[in-house]
N, C-alpha and C positions, 0 to 999 in steps of 0.2 A: 503493499500501501504506499508506503513512503516516498518512491519512483514516480509512481504514479500523482502521488497529492505532489510531488518535484515539478511532471511534467503540465499539470493542470495550472498548478501557479504560472509559471513559464509563461502559458499559451494563453493566460488569462479564463481558464475554462470554467465548468461544477463540473463538478467530482458526488459520487455518494460514498463516504465515509462511517465508520466505526467510531464512536464517538474515543475510544484509547488512543485512535490514527487523529484524528481532530488536535486532543489534547497535547498529545505527542508532540504537533508538527505546526499546531496554535503557533508560536511565535516565527515562523522560520517566511519569509516571504507575503507578508500580509494577509497569508493565508485569515480567511473569516469564519463563522458559520451561518447558512442564512439559514438555515430550518432544522430545528431539534423539541423533542415532542409531541409529535403527531406520533398515535398511537400505531398507525402505518406502519411505520418505523420502528415499532418494540422488534429487539433481538433477543426474546430469555434463552439462558445458561441454563443447564440445570443439570444435576445430578442428581445418580439410582447407579443402584448397583446392582451387574452385570447377574445372570442365571447361571448361579452353579452348578443346574446343573448339565448346558449346555457347556461351561468352561468349569470341570472342577478340581483346577489348582488354583480356583479363589481362596483370597483368605477371605472367607466371608464375614467373619465379625468382624477382624481388624477394617472391612470393608460399610459393615454396617455402623462402628461406634466414625468413621468420618461424614457419612451421610446422616448419621443424625446430629453431628459436630455444626457441618452446614449449615444445616435447618434450624439447630437451634438457637436462643435468643443469644448465644455468648458468638458464636458460626457468623450470626447475619451483620453483628456488630462490627464484627472485624472485616465483612467483604463492603459493607460500607464507608470503613474510616478509609480504606486504597483512596491512596489521591495521585494524582498524576499534575505535574507544574501547580500541584497545590487546590486541583479540584476533584473531585468526588465523577470518581469512573465509574462505577457500581452503584443501581440501587437497588437493594436484597428484596425479595417479595415472598419469604417463606411464608407459610401458612403457619402460626398458631399452633 
């Protein structure tokens, strides 16, 4: 994405990019975010345990502990606190 943003900046073009890339490159070449917050641009990330029947080498107990932590208030807090160039990158939305 970095080279594509550089090209868009040099051509004065528009480009669709994710929030992390925009925050990382915002300071370069006068790039500005034109649209954000539109529900159609929602790009969710998730976590799930793989099927141990299909992948018997899976460390189910450890993996479930990780999943449980990610969706816990503590894990959601760590995700929310992550910043790039002083701006929040992720907006956690795990249901309590």
